[in-house]
MARVO-125101 format. One record per atom (N, C-alpha, C): x, y, z; residue in three letters. Coordinates in pm, whole numbers, plus 32768, in hexadecimal, padded with zeros to 4 digits. Example, Ala and Ser with C-alpha at 12.3 -4.5 7.8 and 13.67 -1.06 7.14 Angstrom:
2
85277DC7830CALA;84CE7E3E830CALA;85287EB6830CALA;85057F1F82C4SER;85577F9682CASER;850A80038313SER;
This chain:
279
444C5032CB1EMET;44AE5094CAE0MET;44F9507BCB02MET;454A505BCB54ALA;4593502ECBD4ALA;45D84F9DCB61ALA;45674F3FCB3CASN;45AB4EF3CB1DASN;45E54EC7CA84ASN;45924F68CA2DGLU;45A54F96C9DAGLU;46624FDFC9D6GLU;466A5031CA2DLEU;46F8505CCA3BLEU;47484FFFCA6DLEU;47294F95CAD3ALA;47994F22CACCALA;47D04EC6CA48ALA;476D4E80C9EFGLU;478A4E5FC979GLU;47AB4E9DC93DGLU;47BC4F1EC948ALA;47EB4FA7C8C5ALA;488A4F90C91FALA;48A84F75C957ALA;49214FABC9BCALA;49974F09C993ALA;492E4EBEC9E1GLY;49604E2FC97CGLY;497F4E40C903GLY;49034E42C8AAHIS;49284E63C80DHIS;49C14E97C7C8HIS;49B44F00C81DALA;4A434F4FC7FAALA;4AAA4F0EC865ALA;4ACE4EFEC90AALA;4AFD4EA9C909ALA;4B534E3EC89EALA;4AD24DC6C88CGLU;4B2D4D70C832GLU;4B454DA9C76AGLU;4B124DEDC75DHIS;4B5B4E24C6B8HIS;4BD74E82C6E9HIS;4BF14EBEC792ALA;4C4E4F21C79BALA;4CF24ED2C744ALA;4D544F3AC708PRO;4DC54EE8C6CCPRO;4E234EEBC736PRO;4E924E40C71ETHR;4EFF4E03C7B0THR;4F6B4E74C78BTHR;4F824E81C809ALA;503A4EDDC7FBALA;50584EF7C77FALA;50884E66C745SER;50D24E5FC6C8SER;50974E9BC63CSER;50024E9AC62CGLU;4FB14EBBC5E0GLU;4FC64F65C5D7GLU;4FEE4FBFC684TYR;4FA05009C66CTYR;5048506BC663TYR;509D5026C649ILE;510D5051C63AILE;51125074C5CEILE;50F64FEFC572VAL;51194FB8C4F9VAL;50E85051C495VAL;504E502DC4D4HIS;4FE950BCC488HIS;5059513CC498HIS;506F5146C4EAHIS;509E51D1C51CHIS;513151F3C4BEHIS;5174518AC4BDLEU;51EE516EC45FLEU;51CC517DC3CELEU;5146518EC3A9GLY;5125517FC2E4GLY;513B51E0C2B3GLY;514951BFC24CHIS;514C527AC21BHIS;50C2523FC1ACHIS;509352F9C1AELEU;5059530EC103LEU;50AB5328C07DLEU;509C5281C06ESER;50E4525BBFBESER;507A52ADBF5DSER;50CD5288BEEATHR;50855255BE7CTHR;503E51EEBE42THR;50B4519ABE93HIS;5090510CBEA0HIS;50B9509ABF0BHIS;50775016BF08HIS;50DA4FE4BF8AHIS;518F4FC0BF4DHIS;51C24FDEBFB0GLN;52524F56BFACGLN;52794F09BF97GLN;52694EB8BF38GLU;528F4E23BF1AGLU;53264DE4BF4DGLU;537A4E33BF03LYS;53E94DF6BECBLYS;544D4E90BF52LYS;54F84EAEBF6AILE;55304EC1BFABILE;55364F2DBF79ILE;55494F38BF1BVAL;55554FD5BEDBVAL;553D4FBCBE5BVAL;54B2502FBE78ASP;549E506DBDFCASP;54655116BDF9ASP;5482510ABD77PHE;54A45195BD58PHE;545751E9BD36PHE;53C3518EBCD7SER;534B5197BCE5SER;52BD51D7BD39SER;52FE51B4BDC9ILE;52CC51EEBE48ILE;52D95274BE88ILE;526252C0BE74ILE;525E5339BEA5ILE;526A5353BF40ILE;523C5393BF90ASN;52155387C007ASN;522F53F1C006ASN;51525436C002MET;513D54E5C03EMET;515D551EC080MET;513754C6C0F2ASP;517A550BC17AASP;51BC552EC16DASP;523A5504C17DTHR;52BE5554C176THR;52E5559EC111THR;52A455AEC0BAILE;52AB560EC062ILE;525756B3C084ILE;51C3566DC0B4PHE;51AB56E0C0E6PHE;51C55739C116PHE;51DB56CBC1CETRP;522A56E8C218TRP;52A85726C223TRP;5331572CC1FBSER;53725773C1AESER;534C57D4C16DSER;530657E3C113VAL;53185874C09CVAL;529E58C5C116VAL;523B5893C174PHE;520458E3C1E6PHE;52585961C23CPHE;529E58EDC22CVAL;52F45954C2B7VAL;53625991C27BVAL;53B45968C1F2GLY;543059B4C195GLY;53CB5A12C17FGLY;533D5A11C16EVAL;52E85AC6C11FVAL;52D35AD6C1BFVAL;52EB5A9FC230LEU;53075B1FC29BLEU;532A5B32C2DDLEU;538A5AE6C2E8GLY;54425B25C324GLY;54815BA4C2D5GLY;544F5BB2C221CYS;54665C01C1D3CYS;545C5C99C231CYS;53BE5C6AC24EPHE;53365CECC28CPHE;53865D16C2C1PHE;53AC5CD1C337LEU;53CD5CF9C3B0LEU;54575D59C3C3LEU;54DB5D23C33DMET;55295D52C31BMET;55415DFCC2E5MET;549C5DD4C27DTRP;547B5E5FC240TRP;54555EC7C298TRP;53F85EB9C335LEU;53A75EC5C368LEU;54075F04C3BELEU;54935EDEC3D2ALA;54D05EC1C417ALA;553F5F5FC408ALA;55655F59C37EALA;55B75FBBC362ALA;5556606FC30FALA;549A6023C32EARG;54926083C30DARG;546D60E6C376ARG;547360BDC3E8LYS;544160ECC455LYS;54B0613FC4DELYS;5539611FC476ALA;55C6614AC4A7ALA;55AE619DC4A2ALA;55FF61EDC559THR;560F6255C541THR;56A062A1C5B3THR;56F3630BC586SER;574F62C3C5A3SER;57B66343C631SER;5718632BC69CGLY;56F9635AC721GLY;571862DEC74DGLY;56E762BFC7EFVAL;56C76258C84FVAL;567A621EC7FFVAL;56A7618AC7C4PRO;56406108C79DPRO;55B66100C7FFPRO;55B060B7C7D6GLY;552F6061C7EAGLY;55655FE3C836GLY;54F95F68C873ARG;55035EF9C87EARG;551E5EA9C7F0ARG;54B95ED8C781PHE;54D25E55C70FPHE;553C5EACC6C9PHE;55455F03C6CEGLN;55AC5F35C667GLN;56115F18C6AFGLN;565C5EFBC74FALA;56D35EDEC76BALA;56F95E66C752ALA;56725E21C753PHE;56445DA8C724PHE;56BE5D67C6CAPHE;56685DA7C646VAL;56BE5D73C5E4VAL;573B5DD0C596VAL;57515E2FC5EAGLU;57E25E62C5E7GLU;582B5E21C63DGLU;58445DF1C688MET;58AD5D79C6AEMET;588C5CE3C68AMET;58465CB5C639VAL;587E5C51C5C0VAL;589D5C46C569VAL;588E5CE3C52BVAL;58C95D2AC4B5VAL;596E5D22C4D4VAL;59585D85C51CGLU;59EF5D98C5ABGLU;5A875D04C583GLU;5A165C70C5BFMET;5A515C1FC5D3MET;5A575BD8C536MET;59E35BBFC4F8VAL;5A215B82C493VAL;5ACE5BCCC446VAL;5AA85C48C443GLU;5B245CB9C40AGLU;5B965C86C42EGLU;5B6D5CAAC4B2ASP;5C1F5C7FC512ASP;5C525BECC4B1ASP;5BF15B77C4BCGLN;5BF15AF1C49DGLN;5C225AECC427GLN;5C095B1CC3A2SER;5C2D5B36C2EDSER;5CAC5B57C2FESER;5CC35BD7C33BLYS;5D425C37C353LYS;5DA35BCBC3A9LYS;5DA25B56C3F1SER;5E0E5B25C435SER;5E185AB9C3C9SER;5DB85A86C3A7ILE;5DC859F3C31AILE;5DD25A0CC296ILE;5DB55A56C247VAL;5DD85A82C1D0VAL;5E1D5B0AC1D3VAL;5E5F5ADFC171HIS;5EB95B07C152HIS;5EBA5B77C0BDHIS;5E6C5BF5C07EGLY;5E7A5BD7C035GLY;5DFF5C57BFF5GLY;5D975C59BFA5ASP;5D1A5C62BFBBASP;5C6E5C63BFA7ASP;5C885CBBC026ARG;5BE85C64C0BAARG;5B685CAAC03CARG;5BC15D1FC030SER;5B315D35BFE6SER;5A8D5CE6BFECSER;5A8B5C76BF9CPHE;5A345C0CBF77PHE;5A505B94BFFFPHE;5ABA5B65C03EILE;5AA95B28C0A1ILE;5A9E5B20C125ILE;5ABC5B97C161ALA;5A625BD2C1DFALA;59C25BF1C1CAALA;59925C1DC184PRO;58E05BEFC168PRO;58C55B5FC161PRO;593E5B46C10FLEU;59045ABEC0FALEU;59145A77C18CLEU;59645A75C1D1ALA;59545A37C24DALA;58C55AA8C2EDALA;58EB5B06C2ABLEU;582B5AFEC327LEU;57C25AE2C304LEU;57CE5AD7C26FTHR;57575A77C202THR;575359F5C267THR;57E659B0C24DVAL;57B858FFC273VAL;579B5904C316VAL;57A8598DC364PHE;57925972C3BBPHE;57265978C410PHE;56F559F7C3B7VAL;56965A53C3DDVAL;55E359DDC3D8VAL;563659A8C347TRP;55AB593EC306TRP;559A58A8C343TRP;562C5872C347VAL;56265800C3F2VAL;5623581BC461VAL;561C584FC4A7ALA;55DD5879C534ALA;555E58CDC52DALA;552D58EBC4B7LEU;54AC58CBC4A9LEU;5460581FC4A9LEU;54925800C40EMET;547A575FC44BMET;5494574EC486MET;550F5715C4D3ASN;54D056C3C548ASN;54665718C5C4ASN;54395768C5B5SER;54195793C624SER;536F577BC62CSER;53705749C5A1LEU;52A356E5C584LEU;5291569AC5DELEU;532256A4C5FAASP;52F055C2C63CASP;52CE55EAC6EFASP;529456A7C6EAPHE;526F56C2C7A1PHE;51EE5688C785PHE;51A556A3C6FALEU;511E568DC6FBLEU;50E7560FC747LEU;50645641C759PRO;5046559DC789PRO;50435506C722PRO;504D54CFC775VAL;506C5464C723VAL;4FBA5402C6BCVAL;4F76542DC71CASP;4F0453C6C717ASP;4ECD5466C677ASP;4ED1550CC65ELEU;4E975558C68ELEU;4E64555CC5E4LEU;4E99553FC549PHE;4E895515C4DEPHE;4E39549AC4CEPHE;4E5B5462C504SER;4DFD53B8C521SER;4D7E53DFC53ESER;4D685422C57BSER;4CEB5442C5DFSER;4C8C549EC592SER;4CFD550CC56DILE;4CBD553DC508ILE;4C3F5511C49AILE;4CB454B2C474PHE;4C6C5464C3A1PHE;4C0F5402C3F2PHE;4C1153E8C488ARG;4BAA5390C487ARG;4B5253BEC4C3ARG;4B4F5444C4F9LEU;4AB254A6C503LEU;4A6C54ABC459LEU;4AB354D9C3FCILE;4A7D54DBC393ILE;4A455444C34AILE;4A5153EAC38CGLY;4A8D5340C326GLY;4AC4532EC2E4GLY;4B345320C318ILE;4BFE5313C298ILE;4C2452ECC2E8ILE;4C6E525EC2BDASP;4C935212C2DEASP;4D1851F4C291ASP;4D715253C2BCILE;4DD65282C256ILE;4E995288C2CCILE;4ECF525BC27EHIS;4F74525EC305HIS;4F8452BDC289HIS;4FE952F5C31DHIS;5041538FC308HIS;508253BBC381HIS;50DF53C6C349ARG;517E53D8C3ABARG;517354A6C374ARG;51B154BBC3E2VAL;51B05550C408VAL;527455A6C3CCVAL;527B5543C416VAL;530D5564C428VAL;538D5551C3DCVAL;53C1558CC367PRO;53DC5547C2D3PRO;54545543C30EPRO;54C3555AC36CTHR;5516552EC36ETHR;5544549EC3BBTHR;54D0545FC3D8ALA;548053E9C411ALA;54AA5369C399ALA;549E538CC35CASP;54B3535FC28EASP;550A5354C26AASP;5522533AC26ELEU;55AB52D1C203LEU;55D4530CC184LEU;556F532DC13CASN;5578535DC0D5ASN;558D5401C09FASN;55545431C123GLY;556D54A0C14FGLY;55EE54F5C142GLY;566B5498C1BCTHR;568654BDC20DTHR;56F3548AC15BTHR;56F353E7C12ELEU;575F53FBC0D1LEU;573A5474C04BLEU;56DA54A1C03AGLY;56E254F0C000GLY;571E5575BFD0GLY;573E55B3C066MET;574C560AC09BMET;580755FAC0C6MET;57EE5580C0D4SER;58CA5571C0D6SER;58E65550C02CSER;5888552EBFC2LEU;58A9551FBF74LEU;58AC55C3BEDELEU;589A561EBF45GLY;589256A2BF41GLY;591C56F4BF5BGLY;594A56A1BFBFVAL;598E56E9BFF6VAL;5A3756B2BF99VAL;59FE560BBF49LEU;5A6F55E2BF07LEU;5A68562CBE9CLEU;5A075648BE48ALA;5A2956E3BDFEALA;5A9D5727BE10ALA;5A765756BE50LEU;5A8957EBBE80LEU;5B17578CBE76LEU;5B465755BF13MET;5BE356FEBEF8MET;5C2C573DBE81MET;5BBC56BEBE1FILE;5C3B56B9BD7DILE;5C2D5740BD2DILE;5B6C5772BD63TYR;5BC35809BCEETYR;5C2D5844BD52TYR;5C2F5886BDA9TYR;5CB258F4BDFBTYR;5D245889BD8CTYR;5D145821BDB5SER;5DCB57E1BDB4SER;5DE157E4BD0CSER;5D8A57DFBCA3LEU;5D7C581EBC25LEU;5D6858CFBC19LEU;5D7C5933BC52LYS;5D6D59BEBC4FLYS;5DE159D6BCACLYS;5E21598BBD09ILE;5EAB59EEBD4EILE;5F07598ABCF3ILE;5F2B591FBCFBLYS;5FC258C7BC9ALYS;5FA15896BC08LYS;5F0358BFBBADGLY;5F0F58D8BB1BGLY;5F0D583CBB1FGLY;5EE457DDBA9ELEU;5EDD5782BA8ALEU;5F545719BA6DLEU;5FBB573BBA5FGLY;603C5714BA50GLY;603B56E4BAD4GLY;6055574BBB38GLY;606A5737BBBAGLY;603256DDBBECGLY;5FA156D4BC1BTRP;5F7C5679BC48TRP;5F6855C2BC19TRP;5F9D55BDBBACLEU;5F85555EBB8CLEU;6013551BBB8ALEU;608055ABBB6AHIS;60D6553BBC01HIS;60D5553EBC51HIS;60BC5578BC93GLU;60BF555BBD3AGLU;603754D7BD31GLU;5FE454CEBCDELEU;5FBD5461BD27LEU;600053DCBCC6LEU;607F5400BCBDPHE;60A053AABC41PHE;612E5363BC91PHE;617953A5BCC7ALA;61DA53F6BCDFALA;61E253E0BD95ALA;618F53F7BDE4ALA;619A5437BE70ALA;6149539CBECDALA;61705385BF34PRO;621253B1BF65PRO;6273534CBF44PRO;627C5303BEFBPHE;63185296BF29PHE;635552A5BE67PHE;630452E9BE1CGLY;63605343BDE9GLY;633052E0BD2FGLY;6344533EBCB3ILE;630552C6BC79ILE;631B5273BC22ILE;63925232BC5CTRP;63AF51A5BC27TRP;6380513CBC58TRP;633E516ABCAFLEU;62A2510CBD18LEU;62295133BCC6LEU;62345196BC82ALA;618F51ADBC5CALA;60EC5186BC7FALA;610C5110BC16PRO;609450B0BC42PRO;604450A8BCECPRO;60CB5091BD38PHE;60C65086BDC8PHE;60605104BDF5PHE;60C75191BDBDASN;60B7520EBDFEASN;60195221BDC5ASN;6003520FBD49LEU;5F2C51F8BD51LEU;5ED6520EBD86LEU;5F1F5154BDC1LEU;5E9250F2BDDBLEU;5E995139BE43LEU;5EFB5184BEBELEU;5F12517DBF19LEU;5EE351FDBF05LEU;5EDE5294BEB5ASN;5E8D5312BECFASN;5E2252FBBEA6ASN;5DB852B4BE64LEU;5D4A5266BE20LEU;5D0F5229BEE4LEU;5D6451BBBEF6ILE;5D095199BFA4ILE;5D1F51E6BFE0ILE;5D545277BFF5GLU;5D62530EC068GLU;5CD85349C01AGLU;5CE55352BFA3TYR;5C5E53C0BF8ETYR;5BD8536FBFB0TYR;5BEE52FEBF86ALA;5B6D529ABFD5ALA;5B5752A2C034ALA;5BB752ACC08EALA;5BBF52B7C137ALA;5BA25310C190ALA;5BCC538BC125LYS;5B975407C135LYS;5AD0543AC13ELYS;5AE453FFC0D8THR;5A4153FEC0A4THR;5A0553C8C104THR;5A38531AC118VAL;59C052F3C171VAL;59AD52D1C1FEVAL;5A1B531FC235SER;5A515333C2DASER;59C353A4C2E8SER;5A03540EC29BLEU;59A7549BC2B6LEU;59235464C2CDLEU;58E05468C24BGLY;58635450C268GLY;57F553D6C2BBGLY;58885356C2C4MET;585152EFC32AMET;584B5336C3D1MET;58B053A0C3F4ARG;58BC53A6C450ARG;582153F9C492ARG;581E547CC41ALEU;57B854B9C45CLEU;573F543AC46CLEU;572B53F5C3FDPHE;56A853ACC406PHE;56B65365C473PHE;574152F4C479GLY;5705529EC505GLY;56FF52D8C595GLY;572B5384C5A4ASN;5709539DC62BASN;568953E4C61AASN;5649541EC595MET;55E85404C5B5MET;553153C4C5E4MET;55785312C58CTYR;54F052DFC558TYR;550A52B3C62ATYR;559C529EC627ALA;55AE5268C6E2ALA;555452B1C754ALA;55225321C734GLY;54EB5370C7A0GLY;543C5365C76EGLY;54615359C6ADGLU;53A3536FC69DGLU;536852C6C6F7GLU;53D9526CC6DELEU;5383521FC738LEU;536751F0C7B5LEU;53DF523EC7C8LEU;53D7523BC89CLEU;537552C6C88ALEU;52F652E3C87CPHE;5296531DC89APHE;524D5304C878PHE;522D5271C7E6LEU;51BD5229C7EDLEU;51DA51CAC86FLEU;524D51BEC889LEU;52365165C92ELEU;520B518AC972LEU;522A5218C9ADILE;51D45249CA2CILE;5145526BC9E8ILE;514C525DC978ALA;50AB529EC94CALA;505C5205C950ALA;507A5192C999LEU;5064511AC988LEU;50205123CA32LEU;507A518ECA92LEU;50585169CAE5LEU;4FA75199CB3ELEU;4FA45202CAF9GLY;4F0E521ACAF4GLY;4E8351CDCAC0GLY;4EC15157CA8ASER;4E635102CAAASER;4E625089CAF5SER;4E855093CB2CMET;4E825034CBD2MET;4E2A508FCC20MET;4D9C5057CC3EALA;4D2E50AACC7FALA;4D2F5049CD29ALA;4DF050D1CD4ETHR;4DEA50DCCDB6THR;4E5E515BCDBDTHR;4E555171CE34ALA;4E9451FCCE8AALA;4EE85234CE67ALA;4F5651A8CE4CPHE;4FB05157CE53PHE;4FE7519ACDCAPHE;4F7E515CCD50GLY;4FB15183CCB7GLY;4FA15225CCCCGLY;4F6B5254CCEFPHE;4F2752E2CCC8PHE;4FBA531BCCEFPHE;4F9E5304CD79ILE;4FFD5379CDD4ILE;50AE536ECD8EILE;50E552DFCD89GLY;513852B5CD1CGLY;515052E1CCB1GLY;50C952DECC50GLN;5104530BCBE3GLN;511453BACBF3GLN;50AF5402CC0BVAL;509D54A4CC5BVAL;516D54A8CC89VAL;51C15476CCC0ILE;52175472CD0BILE;524F5475CCB2ILE;526753DFCC56ALA;52D253B3CC2AALA;52C953F6CB6FALA;52675431CB54GLY;528C5477CAF0GLY;526C550CCAEAGLY;5294552BCB63SER;529A55EBCB71SER;53505593CB94SER;53695599CC0EMET;54375568CBEEMET;544C553CCB4DMET;540454ADCB00TRP;544854E7CA7FTRP;5452550DCA3ATRP;53F2559DCA37ALA;53B7562AC9F3ALA;54155667CA06ALA;5464569ACA74ILE;54C55710CA87ILE;553556C3CA75ILE;554B564CCA79PHE;55D85626CA5FPHE;560B5607C9B2PHE;557755FFC97DHIS;556455EDC8F8HIS;55925670C891HIS;555F56DDC903ILE;55725796C8CEILE;56445764C8D1ILE;56725726C8F9LEU;56FB5764C8CDLEU;57275714C865LEU;56CF5685C826ILE;5715563FC7E6ILE;56BF56A2C761ILE;566956C1C786VAL;563B56E4C6DBVAL;56C8574AC6C2VAL;56B757B2C708PHE;56F55844C6E0PHE;5781580DC6D5PHE;57D65793C727LEU;587C578CC6EFLEU;58585732C6B4LEU;57FF56C1C66CGLN;58315684C607GLN;57FA56DEC53DGLN;57DF574FC5A0ALA;57A557C9C536ALA;584357D5C4C4ALA;58A2580AC577PHE;58E75846C554PHE;596057D1C545PHE;597D577BC59FILE;59CF5708C50FILE;59B6570FC4A3ILE;592F5719C43EPHE;593556EDC3F2PHE;5964577FC3A4PHE;596957BAC3D5MET;596D5839C3B4MET;5A325852C399MET;5A505846C3E9MET;5AE45810C439MET;5B2257E4C3CFMET;5B075757C3C8LEU;5B1D571CC32ELEU;5B165736C2D0LEU;5ACD577AC294THR;5A8A57C7C203THR;5AFA57FEC1EDTHR;5B6F5848C25BLEU;5BC7589EC246LEU;5C135887C258LEU;5C5F5824C2A3VAL;5CA057D4C2B8VAL;5CD15794C224VAL;5C5B5765C1DFTYR;5C76570FC189TYR;5CB35784C108TYR;5C445805C115ILE;5C745841C07DILE;5D005882C07BILE;5D26587AC11FGLY;5D9C58C0C118GLY;5E18585BC0F5GLY;5DDC57DFC11CGLN;5E82576AC0EDGLN;5E6D5789C036GLN;5DEE57A3C023ALA;5E0C57E7BF70ALA;5E1F5823BF48ALA;5E615889BFAAHIS;5EC6593ABF8CHIS;5F625901BF87HIS;5F46588ABFD6GLU;602D5876BFF2GLU;5FFE57F6BFBDGLU;60E1580EBF5CGLY;60DA5760BF45GLY;60FF56EEBFCDGLY;6130568ABF80HIS;61765630BFCDHIS;6222564EBFF2HIS;
């Protein structure tokens, strides 16, 4: 029996993935098909869509629950926390956007809660779902954090771009927006340069908004994977190092999770606020 167990352990060790294979597997997406080109819009990352929708529904439920249980008396901890978040978002939207905020303030609240919940999925154990799938005999790629997928963050930033253009047209009118597009900032006589500069500005805002969130969350996810590799070391140092490093990074990552949600919300408000103003 001892020999059989030893042989089984040796066989498992031989077929265990290397560090690079482990990281590559955990960074793979559950996609409709394998990506062979740098840009391929036919690919759909099913895990990103599922978890984005899941936490979106969860966020709506939490906000509905807070509104349903709201009282005029002394609030409970959950109600007090939600009121603090709502008041913070309202104050920021009031100071940045000068105009009708009946849609913009709830939008900012939705962005903050949604991004914060998506970022918080990074606190789940990195091997949780791979272990579950392995138990039921399935070996698939699966990533939980939607904001660590560039497709997800750029998708949200494209939504912000659409809102920027919408409010520019709504506030300034089609003629005013086109005039600003061709005349600002150097005057109508330099219309081609103005158009090119404004198009670059729109593109830079969109790309930087999505890349900033993606870069921070991707780096955090990668660091969690590197810390998890310490546990593969069959020594006391590996286990203790994994516990200490993982705990320290998880505590620090709490700040990153909510800070990135706040930054994404603030930039959304800033860009929409700029659409209300002229050059």
